[in-house]
mmCIF file of the N, C-alpha and C atoms, coordinates in Angstrom:
data_MODEL
# 
_entry.id   MODEL 
# 
loop_
_atom_site.group_PDB 
_atom_site.id 
_atom_site.type_symbol 
_atom_site.label_atom_id 
_atom_site.label_alt_id 
_atom_site.label_comp_id 
_atom_site.label_asym_id 
_atom_site.label_entity_id 
_atom_site.label_seq_id 
_atom_site.pdbx_PDB_ins_code 
_atom_site.Cartn_x 
_atom_site.Cartn_y 
_atom_site.Cartn_z 
_atom_site.occupancy 
_atom_site.B_iso_or_equiv 
_atom_site.pdbx_formal_charge 
_atom_site.auth_seq_id 
_atom_site.auth_comp_id 
_atom_site.auth_asym_id 
_atom_site.auth_atom_id 
_atom_site.pdbx_PDB_model_num 
ATOM 1   N N  . MET A 1 1  ? 9.261   -59.433 36.022 1.00 0.00 ? 1  MET A N  1 
ATOM 2   C CA . MET A 1 1  ? 8.108   -59.777 35.219 1.00 0.00 ? 1  MET A CA 1 
ATOM 3   C C  . MET A 1 1  ? 6.839   -59.395 35.974 1.00 0.00 ? 1  MET A C  1 
ATOM 4   N N  . GLN A 1 2  ? 5.971   -58.656 35.313 1.00 0.00 ? 2  GLN A N  1 
ATOM 5   C CA . GLN A 1 2  ? 4.709   -58.244 35.915 1.00 0.00 ? 2  GLN A CA 1 
ATOM 6   C C  . GLN A 1 2  ? 3.641   -59.300 35.645 1.00 0.00 ? 2  GLN A C  1 
ATOM 7   N N  . LEU A 1 3  ? 2.935   -59.698 36.683 1.00 0.00 ? 3  LEU A N  1 
ATOM 8   C CA . LEU A 1 3  ? 1.870   -60.684 36.530 1.00 0.00 ? 3  LEU A CA 1 
ATOM 9   C C  . LEU A 1 3  ? 0.578   -60.002 36.106 1.00 0.00 ? 3  LEU A C  1 
ATOM 10  N N  . GLU A 1 4  ? -0.182  -60.669 35.236 1.00 0.00 ? 4  GLU A N  1 
ATOM 11  C CA . GLU A 1 4  ? -1.463  -60.147 34.777 1.00 0.00 ? 4  GLU A CA 1 
ATOM 12  C C  . GLU A 1 4  ? -2.592  -60.920 35.447 1.00 0.00 ? 4  GLU A C  1 
ATOM 13  N N  . PRO A 1 5  ? -3.649  -60.208 35.893 1.00 0.00 ? 5  PRO A N  1 
ATOM 14  C CA . PRO A 1 5  ? -4.800  -60.916 36.448 1.00 0.00 ? 5  PRO A CA 1 
ATOM 15  C C  . PRO A 1 5  ? -5.481  -61.756 35.366 1.00 0.00 ? 5  PRO A C  1 
ATOM 16  N N  . ILE A 1 6  ? -5.679  -63.024 35.670 1.00 0.00 ? 6  ILE A N  1 
ATOM 17  C CA . ILE A 1 6  ? -6.315  -63.946 34.730 1.00 0.00 ? 6  ILE A CA 1 
ATOM 18  C C  . ILE A 1 6  ? -7.529  -64.573 35.400 1.00 0.00 ? 6  ILE A C  1 
ATOM 19  N N  . VAL A 1 7  ? -8.632  -64.665 34.657 1.00 0.00 ? 7  VAL A N  1 
ATOM 20  C CA . VAL A 1 7  ? -9.841  -65.323 35.147 1.00 0.00 ? 7  VAL A CA 1 
ATOM 21  C C  . VAL A 1 7  ? -10.126 -66.508 34.241 1.00 0.00 ? 7  VAL A C  1 
ATOM 22  N N  . ILE A 1 8  ? -10.402 -67.663 34.843 1.00 0.00 ? 8  ILE A N  1 
ATOM 23  C CA . ILE A 1 8  ? -10.755 -68.862 34.084 1.00 0.00 ? 8  ILE A CA 1 
ATOM 24  C C  . ILE A 1 8  ? -12.161 -69.270 34.503 1.00 0.00 ? 8  ILE A C  1 
ATOM 25  N N  . THR A 1 9  ? -13.050 -69.404 33.525 1.00 0.00 ? 9  THR A N  1 
ATOM 26  C CA . THR A 1 9  ? -14.438 -69.764 33.814 1.00 0.00 ? 9  THR A CA 1 
ATOM 27  C C  . THR A 1 9  ? -14.867 -70.938 32.950 1.00 0.00 ? 9  THR A C  1 
ATOM 28  N N  . ALA A 1 10 ? -15.964 -71.542 33.320 1.00 0.00 ? 10 ALA A N  1 
ATOM 29  C CA . ALA A 1 10 ? -16.547 -72.627 32.522 1.00 0.00 ? 10 ALA A CA 1 
ATOM 30  C C  . ALA A 1 10 ? -18.060 -72.504 32.563 1.00 0.00 ? 10 ALA A C  1 
ATOM 31  N N  . GLU A 1 11 ? -18.671 -72.453 31.407 1.00 0.00 ? 11 GLU A N  1 
ATOM 32  C CA . GLU A 1 11 ? -20.124 -72.398 31.270 1.00 0.00 ? 11 GLU A CA 1 
ATOM 33  C C  . GLU A 1 11 ? -20.775 -71.294 32.083 1.00 0.00 ? 11 GLU A C  1 
ATOM 34  N N  . VAL A 1 12 ? -20.139 -70.150 32.117 1.00 0.00 ? 12 VAL A N  1 
ATOM 35  C CA . VAL A 1 12 ? -20.695 -69.024 32.858 1.00 0.00 ? 12 VAL A CA 1 
ATOM 36  C C  . VAL A 1 12 ? -21.596 -68.178 31.972 1.00 0.00 ? 12 VAL A C  1 
ATOM 37  N N  . PHE A 1 13 ? -21.354 -68.169 30.681 1.00 0.00 ? 13 PHE A N  1 
ATOM 38  C CA . PHE A 1 13 ? -21.987 -67.200 29.804 1.00 0.00 ? 13 PHE A CA 1 
ATOM 39  C C  . PHE A 1 13 ? -22.980 -67.817 28.831 1.00 0.00 ? 13 PHE A C  1 
ATOM 40  N N  . GLN A 1 14 ? -23.841 -68.688 29.295 1.00 0.00 ? 14 GLN A N  1 
ATOM 41  C CA . GLN A 1 14 ? -24.825 -69.301 28.407 1.00 0.00 ? 14 GLN A CA 1 
ATOM 42  C C  . GLN A 1 14 ? -26.223 -68.875 28.830 1.00 0.00 ? 14 GLN A C  1 
ATOM 43  N N  . VAL A 1 15 ? -26.567 -67.639 28.521 1.00 0.00 ? 15 VAL A N  1 
ATOM 44  C CA . VAL A 1 15 ? -27.833 -67.054 28.961 1.00 0.00 ? 15 VAL A CA 1 
ATOM 45  C C  . VAL A 1 15 ? -29.033 -67.824 28.440 1.00 0.00 ? 15 VAL A C  1 
ATOM 46  N N  . ALA A 1 16 ? -28.984 -68.268 27.208 1.00 0.00 ? 16 ALA A N  1 
ATOM 47  C CA . ALA A 1 16 ? -30.136 -68.955 26.624 1.00 0.00 ? 16 ALA A CA 1 
ATOM 48  C C  . ALA A 1 16 ? -30.522 -70.196 27.422 1.00 0.00 ? 16 ALA A C  1 
ATOM 49  N N  . ARG A 1 17 ? -29.547 -70.814 28.065 1.00 0.00 ? 17 ARG A N  1 
ATOM 50  C CA . ARG A 1 17 ? -29.812 -72.033 28.831 1.00 0.00 ? 17 ARG A CA 1 
ATOM 51  C C  . ARG A 1 17 ? -29.726 -71.801 30.338 1.00 0.00 ? 17 ARG A C  1 
ATOM 52  N N  . LEU A 1 18 ? -29.923 -70.569 30.738 1.00 0.00 ? 18 LEU A N  1 
ATOM 53  C CA . LEU A 1 18 ? -29.795 -70.239 32.154 1.00 0.00 ? 18 LEU A CA 1 
ATOM 54  C C  . LEU A 1 18 ? -30.839 -70.996 32.971 1.00 0.00 ? 18 LEU A C  1 
ATOM 55  N N  . ARG A 1 19 ? -30.354 -71.887 33.811 1.00 0.00 ? 19 ARG A N  1 
ATOM 56  C CA . ARG A 1 19 ? -31.247 -72.678 34.659 1.00 0.00 ? 19 ARG A CA 1 
ATOM 57  C C  . ARG A 1 19 ? -30.906 -72.470 36.127 1.00 0.00 ? 19 ARG A C  1 
ATOM 58  N N  . SER A 1 20 ? -30.434 -71.295 36.430 1.00 0.00 ? 20 SER A N  1 
ATOM 59  C CA . SER A 1 20 ? -30.073 -70.991 37.809 1.00 0.00 ? 20 SER A CA 1 
ATOM 60  C C  . SER A 1 20 ? -30.737 -69.680 38.213 1.00 0.00 ? 20 SER A C  1 
ATOM 61  N N  . ASN A 1 21 ? -30.430 -69.219 39.373 1.00 0.00 ? 21 ASN A N  1 
ATOM 62  C CA . ASN A 1 21 ? -30.990 -67.985 39.883 1.00 0.00 ? 21 ASN A CA 1 
ATOM 63  C C  . ASN A 1 21 ? -30.416 -66.799 39.106 1.00 0.00 ? 21 ASN A C  1 
ATOM 64  N N  . ARG A 1 22 ? -31.277 -66.068 38.423 1.00 0.00 ? 22 ARG A N  1 
ATOM 65  C CA . ARG A 1 22 ? -30.832 -64.952 37.582 1.00 0.00 ? 22 ARG A CA 1 
ATOM 66  C C  . ARG A 1 22 ? -30.110 -63.882 38.410 1.00 0.00 ? 22 ARG A C  1 
ATOM 67  N N  . THR A 1 23 ? -30.607 -63.606 39.596 1.00 0.00 ? 23 THR A N  1 
ATOM 68  C CA . THR A 1 23 ? -29.979 -62.598 40.452 1.00 0.00 ? 23 THR A CA 1 
ATOM 69  C C  . THR A 1 23 ? -28.552 -63.005 40.810 1.00 0.00 ? 23 THR A C  1 
ATOM 70  N N  . ASP A 1 24 ? -28.367 -64.266 41.155 1.00 0.00 ? 24 ASP A N  1 
ATOM 71  C CA . ASP A 1 24 ? -27.020 -64.765 41.467 1.00 0.00 ? 24 ASP A CA 1 
ATOM 72  C C  . ASP A 1 24 ? -26.119 -64.713 40.241 1.00 0.00 ? 24 ASP A C  1 
ATOM 73  N N  . TYR A 1 25 ? -26.678 -65.061 39.082 1.00 0.00 ? 25 TYR A N  1 
ATOM 74  C CA . TYR A 1 25 ? -25.920 -65.037 37.829 1.00 0.00 ? 25 TYR A CA 1 
ATOM 75  C C  . TYR A 1 25 ? -25.419 -63.620 37.537 1.00 0.00 ? 25 TYR A C  1 
ATOM 76  N N  . LEU A 1 26 ? -26.316 -62.640 37.645 1.00 0.00 ? 26 LEU A N  1 
ATOM 77  C CA . LEU A 1 26 ? -25.927 -61.255 37.384 1.00 0.00 ? 26 LEU A CA 1 
ATOM 78  C C  . LEU A 1 26 ? -24.883 -60.781 38.397 1.00 0.00 ? 26 LEU A C  1 
ATOM 79  N N  . ALA A 1 27 ? -25.050 -61.172 39.650 1.00 0.00 ? 27 ALA A N  1 
ATOM 80  C CA . ALA A 1 27 ? -24.068 -60.798 40.680 1.00 0.00 ? 27 ALA A CA 1 
ATOM 81  C C  . ALA A 1 27 ? -22.702 -61.411 40.372 1.00 0.00 ? 27 ALA A C  1 
ATOM 82  N N  . SER A 1 28 ? -22.696 -62.639 39.873 1.00 0.00 ? 28 SER A N  1 
ATOM 83  C CA . SER A 1 28 ? -21.429 -63.294 39.508 1.00 0.00 ? 28 SER A CA 1 
ATOM 84  C C  . SER A 1 28 ? -20.738 -62.554 38.377 1.00 0.00 ? 28 SER A C  1 
ATOM 85  N N  . LEU A 1 29 ? -21.509 -62.130 37.389 1.00 0.00 ? 29 LEU A N  1 
ATOM 86  C CA . LEU A 1 29 ? -20.926 -61.366 36.284 1.00 0.00 ? 29 LEU A CA 1 
ATOM 87  C C  . LEU A 1 29 ? -20.345 -60.047 36.791 1.00 0.00 ? 29 LEU A C  1 
ATOM 88  N N  . GLU A 1 30 ? -21.053 -59.398 37.699 1.00 0.00 ? 30 GLU A N  1 
ATOM 89  C CA . GLU A 1 30 ? -20.545 -58.142 38.268 1.00 0.00 ? 30 GLU A CA 1 
ATOM 90  C C  . GLU A 1 30 ? -19.240 -58.384 39.034 1.00 0.00 ? 30 GLU A C  1 
ATOM 91  N N  . ARG A 1 31 ? -19.172 -59.493 39.753 1.00 0.00 ? 31 ARG A N  1 
ATOM 92  C CA . ARG A 1 31 ? -17.932 -59.818 40.481 1.00 0.00 ? 31 ARG A CA 1 
ATOM 93  C C  . ARG A 1 31 ? -16.785 -60.088 39.506 1.00 0.00 ? 31 ARG A C  1 
ATOM 94  N N  . LEU A 1 32 ? -17.083 -60.797 38.419 1.00 0.00 ? 32 LEU A N  1 
ATOM 95  C CA . LEU A 1 32 ? -16.045 -61.031 37.408 1.00 0.00 ? 32 LEU A CA 1 
ATOM 96  C C  . LEU A 1 32 ? -15.550 -59.710 36.828 1.00 0.00 ? 32 LEU A C  1 
ATOM 97  N N  . LEU A 1 33 ? -16.475 -58.816 36.550 1.00 0.00 ? 33 LEU A N  1 
ATOM 98  C CA . LEU A 1 33 ? -16.118 -57.515 35.997 1.00 0.00 ? 33 LEU A CA 1 
ATOM 99  C C  . LEU A 1 33 ? -15.231 -56.741 36.975 1.00 0.00 ? 33 LEU A C  1 
ATOM 100 N N  . ALA A 1 34 ? -15.542 -56.831 38.264 1.00 0.00 ? 34 ALA A N  1 
ATOM 101 C CA . ALA A 1 34 ? -14.781 -56.106 39.287 1.00 0.00 ? 34 ALA A CA 1 
ATOM 102 C C  . ALA A 1 34 ? -13.346 -56.614 39.428 1.00 0.00 ? 34 ALA A C  1 
ATOM 103 N N  . LEU A 1 35 ? -13.072 -57.819 38.963 1.00 0.00 ? 35 LEU A N  1 
ATOM 104 C CA . LEU A 1 35 ? -11.706 -58.349 39.022 1.00 0.00 ? 35 LEU A CA 1 
ATOM 105 C C  . LEU A 1 35 ? -10.758 -57.589 38.101 1.00 0.00 ? 35 LEU A C  1 
ATOM 106 N N  . ASN A 1 36 ? -11.324 -56.905 37.094 1.00 0.00 ? 36 ASN A N  1 
ATOM 107 C CA . ASN A 1 36 ? -10.523 -56.093 36.175 1.00 0.00 ? 36 ASN A CA 1 
ATOM 108 C C  . ASN A 1 36 ? -9.406  -56.923 35.535 1.00 0.00 ? 36 ASN A C  1 
ATOM 109 N N  . ALA A 1 37 ? -9.771  -58.101 35.071 1.00 0.00 ? 37 ALA A N  1 
ATOM 110 C CA . ALA A 1 37 ? -8.792  -59.057 34.539 1.00 0.00 ? 37 ALA A CA 1 
ATOM 111 C C  . ALA A 1 37 ? -8.213  -58.609 33.199 1.00 0.00 ? 37 ALA A C  1 
ATOM 112 N N  . ASP A 1 38 ? -6.961  -58.955 32.995 1.00 0.00 ? 38 ASP A N  1 
ATOM 113 C CA . ASP A 1 38 ? -6.298  -58.727 31.711 1.00 0.00 ? 38 ASP A CA 1 
ATOM 114 C C  . ASP A 1 38 ? -6.611  -59.845 30.725 1.00 0.00 ? 38 ASP A C  1 
ATOM 115 N N  . ILE A 1 39 ? -6.875  -61.028 31.250 1.00 0.00 ? 39 ILE A N  1 
ATOM 116 C CA . ILE A 1 39 ? -7.135  -62.197 30.404 1.00 0.00 ? 39 ILE A CA 1 
ATOM 117 C C  . ILE A 1 39 ? -8.322  -62.962 30.973 1.00 0.00 ? 39 ILE A C  1 
ATOM 118 N N  . LEU A 1 40 ? -9.243  -63.356 30.104 1.00 0.00 ? 40 LEU A N  1 
ATOM 119 C CA . LEU A 1 40 ? -10.378 -64.196 30.481 1.00 0.00 ? 40 LEU A CA 1 
ATOM 120 C C  . LEU A 1 40 ? -10.331 -65.458 29.635 1.00 0.00 ? 40 LEU A C  1 
ATOM 121 N N  . CYS A 1 41 ? -10.204 -66.601 30.275 1.00 0.00 ? 41 CYS A N  1 
ATOM 122 C CA . CYS A 1 41 ? -10.234 -67.894 29.588 1.00 0.00 ? 41 CYS A CA 1 
ATOM 123 C C  . CYS A 1 41 ? -11.625 -68.466 29.813 1.00 0.00 ? 41 CYS A C  1 
ATOM 124 N N  . GLU A 1 42 ? -12.476 -68.358 28.827 1.00 0.00 ? 42 GLU A N  1 
ATOM 125 C CA . GLU A 1 42 ? -13.867 -68.772 28.957 1.00 0.00 ? 42 GLU A CA 1 
ATOM 126 C C  . GLU A 1 42 ? -14.043 -70.105 28.257 1.00 0.00 ? 42 GLU A C  1 
ATOM 127 N N  . GLY A 1 43 ? -14.661 -71.045 28.914 1.00 0.00 ? 43 GLY A N  1 
ATOM 128 C CA . GLY A 1 43 ? -14.738 -72.419 28.437 1.00 0.00 ? 43 GLY A CA 1 
ATOM 129 C C  . GLY A 1 43 ? -15.303 -72.629 27.049 1.00 0.00 ? 43 GLY A C  1 
ATOM 130 N N  . HIS A 1 44 ? -16.238 -71.802 26.609 1.00 0.00 ? 44 HIS A N  1 
ATOM 131 C CA . HIS A 1 44 ? -16.889 -72.029 25.320 1.00 0.00 ? 44 HIS A CA 1 
ATOM 132 C C  . HIS A 1 44 ? -16.554 -70.978 24.267 1.00 0.00 ? 44 HIS A C  1 
ATOM 133 N N  . TYR A 1 45 ? -16.142 -69.805 24.692 1.00 0.00 ? 45 TYR A N  1 
ATOM 134 C CA . TYR A 1 45 ? -15.927 -68.708 23.744 1.00 0.00 ? 45 TYR A CA 1 
ATOM 135 C C  . TYR A 1 45 ? -14.463 -68.362 23.534 1.00 0.00 ? 45 TYR A C  1 
ATOM 136 N N  . GLY A 1 46 ? -13.555 -69.079 24.182 1.00 0.00 ? 46 GLY A N  1 
ATOM 137 C CA . GLY A 1 46 ? -12.143 -68.859 23.930 1.00 0.00 ? 46 GLY A CA 1 
ATOM 138 C C  . GLY A 1 46 ? -11.475 -67.946 24.940 1.00 0.00 ? 46 GLY A C  1 
ATOM 139 N N  . ILE A 1 47 ? -10.359 -67.393 24.524 1.00 0.00 ? 47 ILE A N  1 
ATOM 140 C CA . ILE A 1 47 ? -9.532  -66.557 25.390 1.00 0.00 ? 47 ILE A CA 1 
ATOM 141 C C  . ILE A 1 47 ? -9.647  -65.105 24.936 1.00 0.00 ? 47 ILE A C  1 
ATOM 142 N N  . PHE A 1 48 ? -9.931  -64.233 25.890 1.00 0.00 ? 48 PHE A N  1 
ATOM 143 C CA . PHE A 1 48 ? -10.041 -62.804 25.618 1.00 0.00 ? 48 PHE A CA 1 
ATOM 144 C C  . PHE A 1 48 ? -8.859  -62.123 26.287 1.00 0.00 ? 48 PHE A C  1 
ATOM 145 N N  . ARG A 1 49 ? -8.151  -61.294 25.524 1.00 0.00 ? 49 ARG A N  1 
ATOM 146 C CA . ARG A 1 49 ? -6.952  -60.634 26.044 1.00 0.00 ? 49 ARG A CA 1 
ATOM 147 C C  . ARG A 1 49 ? -7.137  -59.124 26.045 1.00 0.00 ? 49 ARG A C  1 
ATOM 148 N N  . SER A 1 50 ? -6.758  -58.507 27.101 1.00 0.00 ? 50 SER A N  1 
ATOM 149 C CA . SER A 1 50 ? -6.766  -57.066 27.379 1.00 0.00 ? 50 SER A CA 1 
ATOM 150 C C  . SER A 1 50 ? -8.013  -56.698 28.189 1.00 0.00 ? 50 SER A C  1 
ATOM 151 N N  . LYS A 1 51 ? -7.812  -55.788 29.114 1.00 0.00 ? 51 LYS A N  1 
ATOM 152 C CA . LYS A 1 51 ? -8.899  -55.365 30.002 1.00 0.00 ? 51 LYS A CA 1 
ATOM 153 C C  . LYS A 1 51 ? -10.134 -54.897 29.238 1.00 0.00 ? 51 LYS A C  1 
ATOM 154 N N  . PRO A 1 52 ? -9.985  -54.054 28.193 1.00 0.00 ? 52 PRO A N  1 
ATOM 155 C CA . PRO A 1 52 ? -11.180 -53.589 27.479 1.00 0.00 ? 52 PRO A CA 1 
ATOM 156 C C  . PRO A 1 52 ? -11.946 -54.727 26.796 1.00 0.00 ? 52 PRO A C  1 
ATOM 157 N N  . VAL A 1 53 ? -11.228 -55.681 26.240 1.00 0.00 ? 53 VAL A N  1 
ATOM 158 C CA . VAL A 1 53 ? -11.877 -56.801 25.546 1.00 0.00 ? 53 VAL A CA 1 
ATOM 159 C C  . VAL A 1 53 ? -12.608 -57.696 26.548 1.00 0.00 ? 53 VAL A C  1 
ATOM 160 N N  . VAL A 1 54 ? -11.962 -57.971 27.678 1.00 0.00 ? 54 VAL A N  1 
ATOM 161 C CA . VAL A 1 54 ? -12.589 -58.784 28.725 1.00 0.00 ? 54 VAL A CA 1 
ATOM 162 C C  . VAL A 1 54 ? -13.847 -58.082 29.235 1.00 0.00 ? 54 VAL A C  1 
ATOM 163 N N  . ALA A 1 55 ? -13.731 -56.803 29.547 1.00 0.00 ? 55 ALA A N  1 
ATOM 164 C CA . ALA A 1 55 ? -14.877 -56.046 30.065 1.00 0.00 ? 55 ALA A CA 1 
ATOM 165 C C  . ALA A 1 55 ? -16.013 -55.997 29.051 1.00 0.00 ? 55 ALA A C  1 
ATOM 166 N N  . ARG A 1 56 ? -15.688 -55.803 27.778 1.00 0.00 ? 56 ARG A N  1 
ATOM 167 C CA . ARG A 1 56 ? -16.721 -55.750 26.733 1.00 0.00 ? 56 ARG A CA 1 
ATOM 168 C C  . ARG A 1 56 ? -17.483 -57.072 26.664 1.00 0.00 ? 56 ARG A C  1 
ATOM 169 N N  . PHE A 1 57 ? -16.764 -58.190 26.755 1.00 0.00 ? 57 PHE A N  1 
ATOM 170 C CA . PHE A 1 57 ? -17.419 -59.492 26.702 1.00 0.00 ? 57 PHE A CA 1 
ATOM 171 C C  . PHE A 1 57 ? -18.344 -59.684 27.905 1.00 0.00 ? 57 PHE A C  1 
ATOM 172 N N  . ILE A 1 58 ? -17.861 -59.357 29.097 1.00 0.00 ? 58 ILE A N  1 
ATOM 173 C CA . ILE A 1 58 ? -18.694 -59.525 30.293 1.00 0.00 ? 58 ILE A CA 1 
ATOM 174 C C  . ILE A 1 58 ? -19.910 -58.603 30.235 1.00 0.00 ? 58 ILE A C  1 
ATOM 175 N N  . HIS A 1 59 ? -19.712 -57.367 29.760 1.00 0.00 ? 59 HIS A N  1 
ATOM 176 C CA . HIS A 1 59 ? -20.854 -56.452 29.599 1.00 0.00 ? 59 HIS A CA 1 
ATOM 177 C C  . HIS A 1 59 ? -21.865 -57.011 28.600 1.00 0.00 ? 59 HIS A C  1 
ATOM 178 N N  . SER A 1 60 ? -21.388 -57.646 27.546 1.00 0.00 ? 60 SER A N  1 
ATOM 179 C CA . SER A 1 60 ? -22.323 -58.223 26.566 1.00 0.00 ? 60 SER A CA 1 
ATOM 180 C C  . SER A 1 60 ? -23.141 -59.342 27.201 1.00 0.00 ? 60 SER A C  1 
ATOM 181 N N  . CYS A 1 61 ? -22.540 -60.092 28.111 1.00 0.00 ? 61 CYS A N  1 
ATOM 182 C CA . CYS A 1 61 ? -23.265 -61.150 28.828 1.00 0.00 ? 61 CYS A CA 1 
ATOM 183 C C  . CYS A 1 61 ? -24.287 -60.551 29.779 1.00 0.00 ? 61 CYS A C  1 
ATOM 184 N N  . LEU A 1 62 ? -23.906 -59.483 30.461 1.00 0.00 ? 62 LEU A N  1 
ATOM 185 C CA . LEU A 1 62 ? -24.849 -58.789 31.344 1.00 0.00 ? 62 LEU A CA 1 
ATOM 186 C C  . LEU A 1 62 ? -26.037 -58.264 30.549 1.00 0.00 ? 62 LEU A C  1 
ATOM 187 N N  . ASN A 1 63 ? -25.759 -57.622 29.427 1.00 0.00 ? 63 ASN A N  1 
ATOM 188 C CA . ASN A 1 63 ? -26.833 -57.071 28.597 1.00 0.00 ? 63 ASN A CA 1 
ATOM 189 C C  . ASN A 1 63 ? -27.749 -58.164 28.074 1.00 0.00 ? 63 ASN A C  1 
ATOM 190 N N  . ALA A 1 64 ? -27.177 -59.284 27.673 1.00 0.00 ? 64 ALA A N  1 
ATOM 191 C CA . ALA A 1 64 ? -27.989 -60.401 27.178 1.00 0.00 ? 64 ALA A CA 1 
ATOM 192 C C  . ALA A 1 64 ? -28.874 -60.962 28.285 1.00 0.00 ? 64 ALA A C  1 
ATOM 193 N N  . ALA A 1 65 ? -28.349 -61.028 29.493 1.00 0.00 ? 65 ALA A N  1 
ATOM 194 C CA . ALA A 1 65 ? -29.122 -61.565 30.618 1.00 0.00 ? 65 ALA A CA 1 
ATOM 195 C C  . ALA A 1 65 ? -30.239 -60.621 31.041 1.00 0.00 ? 65 ALA A C  1 
ATOM 196 N N  . LEU A 1 66 ? -30.000 -59.327 30.897 1.00 0.00 ? 66 LEU A N  1 
ATOM 197 C CA . LEU A 1 66 ? -31.014 -58.347 31.275 1.00 0.00 ? 66 LEU A CA 1 
ATOM 198 C C  . LEU A 1 66 ? -32.121 -58.246 30.238 1.00 0.00 ? 66 LEU A C  1 
ATOM 199 N N  . GLY A 1 67 ? -31.794 -58.599 28.997 1.00 0.00 ? 67 GLY A N  1 
ATOM 200 C CA . GLY A 1 67 ? -32.796 -58.586 27.926 1.00 0.00 ? 67 GLY A CA 1 
ATOM 201 C C  . GLY A 1 67 ? -33.162 -57.183 27.481 1.00 0.00 ? 67 GLY A C  1 
ATOM 202 N N  . PRO A 1 68 ? -34.085 -57.123 26.518 1.00 0.00 ? 68 PRO A N  1 
ATOM 203 C CA . PRO A 1 68 ? -34.484 -55.816 25.960 1.00 0.00 ? 68 PRO A CA 1 
ATOM 204 C C  . PRO A 1 68 ? -35.286 -54.972 26.932 1.00 0.00 ? 68 PRO A C  1 
# 
């Protein structure tokens, strides 16, 4: 049986209520992306399955944090 990389997070992706250091937040998202996870269990948005879906979600969080 092949093991899949899984990431479990809680309240990581709430840009509208970001009350922490933005630079640290963006660095954390980049680190999550670098894990190349097959599954992301995110506390508020559910479970994302497959590397492309996980990466797309994390990229959407990065884009939202960077703003227009």
